[in-house]
C-alpha positions as CSV (number, residue, x, y, z in Angstrom):
1,M,-0.1,-0.1,-0.1
2,N,1.2,3.5,-0.9
3,V,1.5,6.4,1.5
4,D,0.8,8.4,-1.7
5,L,-2.9,7.0,-1.5
6,I,-3.3,8.1,2.3
7,F,-2.1,11.6,1.2
8,K,-4.3,11.7,-1.5
9,I,-7.4,10.7,0.6
10,A,-6.3,13.4,3.4
11,A,-6.1,15.9,0.7
12,I,-9.6,15.3,-0.8
13,G,-10.9,15.5,2.9
14,I,-9.3,18.5,3.6
15,I,-10.4,20.3,0.4
16,V,-14.2,18.8,0.8
17,S,-14.3,20.2,4.6
18,V,-13.1,23.7,3.6
19,L,-15.5,24.0,0.6
20,N,-18.3,22.4,2.9
21,M,-17.6,25.2,5.3
22,V,-17.5,28.0,2.7
23,L,-20.6,27.1,1.0
24,N,-22.6,26.7,4.3
25,K,-21.5,30.2,5.3
26,A,-22.6,31.7,2.0
27,G,-26.1,30.0,2.6
28,R,-25.6,27.1,-0.2
29,E,-26.5,24.0,1.9
30,E,-27.6,22.0,-1.1
31,Q,-24.3,22.5,-3.1
32,A,-22.4,21.8,0.2
33,M,-24.1,18.5,0.5
34,M,-23.5,17.7,-3.2
35,T,-19.6,18.5,-2.7
36,T,-19.4,16.4,0.2
37,L,-21.0,13.4,-1.6
38,V,-18.8,13.7,-4.5
39,G,-16.0,13.7,-2.1
40,I,-17.0,10.7,-0.6
41,I,-17.7,9.1,-3.8
42,V,-14.3,9.8,-5.2
43,V,-12.5,8.2,-2.1
44,L,-14.8,5.4,-2.1
45,M,-13.7,4.7,-5.9
46,M,-10.2,4.6,-4.6
47,V,-10.6,2.3,-2.1
48,I,-12.8,0.1,-4.4
49,N,-9.8,-0.3,-6.8
50,L,-7.7,-1.3,-3.8
51,V,-10.2,-3.9,-2.9
52,S,-10.3,-5.2,-6.4
53,E,-6.4,-5.3,-6.7
54,L,-6.5,-7.2,-3.2
55,F,-8.8,-9.7,-4.6
56,E,-6.8,-10.4,-8.0
57,T,-4.0,-10.7,-5.8
58,V,-5.2,-13.3,-3.6
59,K,-6.6,-15.2,-6.5
60,A,-3.4,-15.2,-8.1
61,M,-1.7,-16.4,-4.8
62,F,-3.8,-19.2,-4.5
63,Q,-4.6,-20.1,-8.3
64,L,-8.3,-19.5,-8.1
65,Y,-8.8,-18.8,-11.8
């Protein structure tokens, strides 16, 4: 597992939280919620790719094709 991925996820979290606070202060609660959802979806897609790679590695290791 790369440390770069952890830094990417942390950066996405920081950016989303700042955008969320700015949009909430501006009275744009709906857009703040959409920004949060997009951030969560992006991070989940990154994690899903890692889990997929893990399963492929396990399949290859135990020769379960």
